[in-house]
N, C-alpha and C positions, 0 to 999 in steps of 0.2 A: 371453497375457500375462492373469494376475487384474486385478481390479476396484483389490486395494491397491496392485499396480505402475502401475495407468493413473494412481491418484491421488497416487502419488509422482513421475511423470511430467509431469502439470500440474503442481503446485508447485512441479519446478524449473525451469519455464520452459517445456518444449516446445510448449507453445500462442504459444508468442511475449511482447513485452512493451512496453509504452510507458514511454519516457525524458518524463521531467516534469521541469521546470528552472525554471517560470513562474510565479505566482501566478492565474490563470486556474484554474478547476474542470476539473479530468479522471473522463471520464464511459464507464462501461463495466460489462465483467463482469468481474472482478477477484480471483484467489485469495492475493493474498499484494502485500506492498510491501516495497522493499528500499533504502535509504535510499544513497546513491550520495556521502554529504557531511553534514555536521551539517544537521540540516532541524527547521522549526518547523511543525507541519500547521495550518494556516485552518480545515478543517469535513473530517471523513467521514463516511462514510453507508455505515452496516454495523451486524450485529449485535452490538455495543456494549455495554456496559450505561456509563452518564455517561461518554461521551466529551465529553459538553461538560465538563467535569470537564477532562480531560485540554487540550481546545484550551484552556477559561479559566487553564488553569496554564502554558501556554506551553511546554510540555515539549521537551525539545532530543531530536533520536533522533541518535544517533555515526553516521558510515561503518559501514556494514554492517550496523548495525539488521535485522531483519526483524519485521512483525509480519504472521501469517498468520492471516486471516480473509475472508469474501467481502464485497467491498470494491464497492457501484456507482458512488461519487463523490467523490472529494478531492481537495482544496486545500492547496497551503503557502503560507506566510507568507514563508519561506525555503527554501533548500535546493535538493535534487533527490533525486529519485527514481526506482526503475523499480518499475512496478506488472506484475505478471505474471500473462497472460489465463488468464481459466478453462478 
């Protein structure tokens, strides 16, 4: 299996995931978020420019929406999501 196949496999959940439905911080080494219901983020740690603006705006992510990026910590204000392990 080539490197690109491994990357695709990892981003598709082959390393497992964590279900989050509370408002405490969840930490780990994650490659993506998929929202399982309409959700609002309280905090996110990863290589995202202006993530503070995203949080301050109270952006609602609809069920099924995905964010693909390395994430080390996530806190929800409301909703639920799956965090895919790296």
